[in-house]
Every structure is written in structure tokens, then in C-alpha cells.
N, C-alpha and C positions, 0 to 999 in steps of 0.2 A: 612368470606372468605378472603383468601390472594391471591392477584393478582400480578404476576411478569410481568412487561412490559419490554421486551428485544428486541427492534428493531435494525436492522442494518441501515446504512445510506440509505436514499432514494436519490440515486445518482443524482446529478445535481440540487436538490431542497432543501432537508433537511438533516442535520446531524443526526446521530443516537440519540444524546442527545436531539436535538430539537424535533424530532419525538416522543421520549419517553415522553417529557414534554407535548406535545399536547394531546397525548392519555391519559395520566394521568389526565390532567385537565378536560377532558370530563367524564372519569370514576368516578372521585371523586364526580361529581354531581349525577350520577345515582346510584353509590354504596357507598354512604356516610359512611356506617358502615363497609366497607371492609378496610383491610390493603393493601395499594398499594405501591409497590416499583419499582423504575426505575433502570434498569441495562442495559444500551445500550451495544451493542455487535459489534465486528469487526472481520474480517477474514484475515487481512493482506493487505486489500485495503487502499485507501486514508484515512489518518487520524487515522490509527490504534494506533500509538504511542501517538498521542494526546489524544485519548480516554483512553489509558492505564494511561496516566498522570492524567486524570480526575478521573478514577476509583480507582487508587491507591493513590490519593491525593498527587502527587509528586510536588516538587518545579520546577519552569520553569526558563529558561534563554532565553533572547532575544538578538540577535546581528544582525548587518548589514551583509548581505551576497549578493549573486548574483543568479538570476533565471537561468533557463536552457539556456537562450540566452545571459547571461552576464549582465543583467540590475540589478541595486540595488534593494534589497528587504529585509525586516526584517524577520529573521528566528527565530523559537522557538524550543527548545528541553527541555527534562525533565530529572531530576536527581533522582536516588535512590541509595544512598551510592556511590559506585564506578561504577555504571551503568548509562549510558546515553541512553535515548530513543529518537530516531530521525526518523522522516518520510522523505523519499526521496521526497515525494510530497510537503513537507512544503515549499521548495524553488525551487526544480528542477521538479515540477509537471506540468502536462498538464493543470491543472485548472488555472494557472497563464497566460496562453497564448491564444490569439485568433487563430482561424484556419489559418489565413494568416501569423502567426508568426512561424508556425511549420517549422523547418529546421533541419532535422536529421543530416546533414553534419556539422552543427555548434553546435548544442545543446550538453551540457556537464553537468555532475554531480559535477562540481567543487564547486558550491555553497554549496552542501550537504557536500562536503569535508571540507569546511571552518567551518561548524557547528561541524563536527566530530573533527577537529583539536582544536577548542575552548574547546570542552568537555574534550579532552585529557589533554590539558593545565590546565584544572581546576580539574584534578584528576580522570577522568574516565579511567578505564582499560578494561571495557567491553562495547561494543556499541550494543544496540538492534536497528536494522535498519528495519523500515517498508518500504517494497519495492513497495507497490501499487501506481498507478497513476503517474509514472514517464513519463517525456517527452523525454527521451533519449534512445539511443542504443549505449552506448560508453564503455561497459564492465567495468564500474567503473573507467575508465581512469582519468576522472576529479577528482574523490575522491582521487585516488592515486597521482595525481599531487599536490593536496592541502596538502597531507601528506608527501611529500618530494621525490617523484619519478620523475625523469626527462626523458621525452620522446624526442628523438633526431631524426633528419632527416638523410638522407644519407651522408650529409656533417658534421654531428656531431653538428649541431645547434639545440638549444632547441626549441621545439614547444610550443607556448603559448596557454593556455586554450582558447577555443572558436574560435581557428583558423579554417578556412574552410578546410574541408577534412583532419583534423588532423589524424584520424585513418589510412588514406591511405598514410600518409607521414612518419609514424614511422618506423625506421629501427634499432634503438639502444635504450637501457634503462640503466639509471644510478640511483643508490640509494643514497640518502643523508645519511651521517653518523648519522644524528639525526632522521632517520626514526623510527617512534614509534613502541613500542611493545604493541599491544592491540589485543583483540579477538572480534569477531563479531558473533552475532546471527541475521540472516537475516530472517525476518518474511514475508511470501509471501502468496498470495491468488491463485496462479496457480502452477501447477505441471509440467509445460513444461520444457524440457531440453533446452539447448541453441541451439543445432544443430538439423537438421532434418526438415521434413515437418511441424511438429508442434512446431518448435523452435521459438526463440525470433524474428528473422528477418522476416520470412514470415507471422507469425501470428500477431505480434504487430507492425512491421515496418510501414505498411500502416496507422495505427492509429496515428503515430507520424510523418507523412509527407514523408515517403519513397515511391517512385514510384515503381510500379511492375517491370518495366524493370531494376531497379537498384538493385533488390534483389540479383541476382547471384554474382555481383561484391562485394557487401557489405558482403555477406556470406564468400566469398573467403578471403577478407581482414581481417575479424574478426577471421577466422581460423588461418591465419598467425600470427595475433597479440596475440591470446590466447597462441599459442605455444611459442611465444617470451616471454610473461609474465612468463609462467611456467618454461621455460628454464633458466631464470635469477636465479632461486633457484634450478636448476637441478631437476625439477619435471616434470612428464608427465601430460598432460592435460587429465582428465577423466571426461566426461560430466555426470551431475547428475540431478535428478529431482529438479526443482526449479531454476536451473541456467538460465532458460529462462525468469525469472521475472525481470522486470525493466531494460531491455536491457542488461542482463548479468552481473549486478553489483556483485552478489555473486560469479560468475565465476572468474571475475578479482581479487576480493579481496582474493579468495582462493589461489592464486598464492603466496601471501605474508603474509597472516595472518591465524591464527586458526579461521576458519569460519564454523559455523553450520547453517543449514537451518531448519527452523521450519514452518510447515503449520499453517497459521495464526489463524484459528478458534480454533483449539485445544490448541494452545499456549495461546491465549487470555482467553479462558474459564478457563484454569488452573490457570493463573496468577490472575484472578479476582474472583475466587471462585464461579463461576456461578452455578455449579451443586449443591452445598450445598444450595444455595438460591432456586433453582428450586425444590429440594426435599421437601422443607418446604412450597411450594406454592400449591394452588388448581387450579389455571388457569394461563397459560403462554400466553402472547400476543407478537408475534414477527412480523416482517415485513421488506420489502425492496422495492425499486423502481420497480423492475421487477423480479419475481421469475419464473424460467423456468428450462428446463432440465440441463442447464449449472450450475445451483445452486447446483446440486447434486455432483459436483466435489470438495466439501470441503467448499462451501460458508456457512456463519454463520447461516442463517435461516434453512438450511438443517441439519446442525450439531446440532442445538438446538432442532430440531424435533426429532433427534435420541435420545438425552438425555431425552426428554419428554416421548417418547415411552418406553425407557428403565425403566423409573421410574413410568410408568403408570399414566402420568399426562395429563390433557386436554390442548390442545394448539391450538390457533387461529393464522392465518396468514393474514396480510394486505398487499396487493400488487396491482400492475396495470398490464396491458397487457391482452393478451388473457386468457380466462378462462382455468384453468388447468383441463384436462380430467382425470388425475390420480394424486392423492396426498394422503398423510396419515394424513393431518391436520384434526382436528375435525370440523373446519369451516374455510373457506376462504372468506374474505371480499375484494371486488374489488374496487379500486380507479378509477375514470374516467380518460380517457386519457388526457394528457396535450399537448398543442401546445407550444413548446419551442421557437418558433419564435415570440410569442406574448409577449409584455411587461407586466411585472407583473405576470409571470407564477409561480414564487416562492410563492407569496402571495396566488395565486389560489391553489397551492399545499397544503398550510397550511389549507385553508378552506375545501378542499376536505377531508383531513385527519381528521379534526374536525368532519365533518359530518359522516364519516364512523365509527369513534370511538364512536360516540353517538348511533350507531346502535348495539353495542355489548351488 
């Protein structure tokens, strides 16, 4: 029997690769004569490009950068020919900040821009940008600043990255003569547009420190700034699916670069040849921290379920949370609930997964 272990990340506890290794170690004991392969999966969420780097065996680069609040941090990105794979979450992510550090009026993607700039200086002409897990809603202004766009106030003075209320002070934009020519593929795990009731600000703003009473003014200023960005190149702003991911990064970049949006799971599966491995397997085991109705909007576990059903393959799911009343998996194995306020919860998560994997 051939078993394909293809978990997504168990958010907040285990990476997709860690989860895969734990499941595999338990199955090798019980199914010692079976062929077991680990193929961790991602859907545009945190660490998607890191996992692509692992899956495609890409070379990595490490440089000093800045986190979403401007503090020094070491960033990592990956190279494939003239392509660079960069996660926004790598330096500009929520995972680097404590809840009391969230400040949406200060946070910036400038650190991610520094990684992109370094990649371009080292020969990259195409940037694959994983949008999941960002701590910002800045329309990619920080990235654009790092690449040579100058944002000026009403008096023509340059606004410095991480300035408080920078987005509210922008009145003019200037472009450096050395502004790079590069294209972007933005990989995301949500389909939200930037504007509207399901847009970036009302849906994701509160997760990043925006207060409910601040939403209207923030939306109004972002509308003004989007029009200003696109006007610089005599383009109209047209909202698109995916523009709401990562605080509108792909929206801002689209005003200056050839930018394509890819839904993460489909892009990841195609790049890593997942379906070919699935077809040659007898059993697929996937999993994520919490599988629910939202998972059906393009999340990795739901998409691999569709592939399994398409190819008439047996598939098991490992997850936590309330028991699913409706699902198409051949079996669902439930992890015990975790108390994230208790020290050592990550080790507890490892042991819980080991125990569940031993029941397969």
C-alpha cells in the first residue's frame, strides 16, 4: 500500500512539514511494509513560499530586514532561476508580533519590500509573493517605498516608512528613475475584493488592530490612495477578487507592475505535482488545525479532497474543533482541544497528533 501524507499547517502549533513528519513516524511503525511519502500542502496562507522552497528544493537567501513595526528581523526568500519566492509573513507577519504590538496606523510592508529589492538586485525578474498572515493594511505602500516610490505630504515632504498615520498624510507620489521593472504573482488564500462589506478593512482590519469605529475613515482614505496610485500611471482602479488579501498588497502593486493573482491551493498543487503523486497512492491523509465551512472557500484540505474524489481515492482528515456533521472524507479523526494560554501547548499539540496518527 502507498500512503500519501499531505497535511496543511496546524495554525499556531505545527507547520505542515512538522505535522507530516509526526504522522509519518507513527504510520511507519504500524505499516512498516507500506510506501509512505510526505507532501505537505499550502493554500497561500502563512509560509506558502517557504513550503514551495522546501518542496521544489530551492536555494534560499537570508538578509536583515524589518518587521511590520520597523524592528530588525532576519528575512528569508527562495530562488528558482529568475524567480524569487517571498512570503509577506516572513518579516511583515502577524506571527512576529504580540497582540499589544498591533498598530495598524504604523505597520508597514516595507520589510517585505527590502526582501523584494534584494531579490531584484540579485537577478529576479518575477516575484512570487505569498500573501497570507500579514500584519498590515497598507495597500503595499511599504513595498512600493522600498522599491523607489516616494510618498509626499501636502507640503511635498517625503513620508518615512513606519510613520504614524502615513496613509492619511499622502497627497503626492513621485517615482524614482531607478524604479524596477518586475512582474508579480500574488498567491492568496482568500477571494475577498479590497472594497465592500467583505473587503480587506472590515473583515481583516480588526484582526490587525483596527478598531471598529475607525473602519469608515480608514476605508475612505484607502479609496483616495488607491485612486492616487493608479492615477500616477493614468489607470482606473478596478477592484478584483484577491485584492483584499494582505491588506490590499496586490491592489497597490497592480498600479505599477504586471501583477497576477493566483488562488493558493491550485497554484501550490500544480507547482509541486501533487495530483500525480495522489493518483499513484492508495490512501491520502490530510489535516489542518480547524476544518470548517470556511475551508470550502479554497483552503488546501478541501481542494485535496476534491482531487481525491475526482480520482476515486480514499482520504482521511485530521483536525480539531467541533465534529463535522457533513463532509465527504472517508474518515475524520478529531484532535483534542488545546488551551493556548497554557505554557507548552505546542508540545501538547505534537503529542495529540502522535496519538491520533497511531489510530489510523
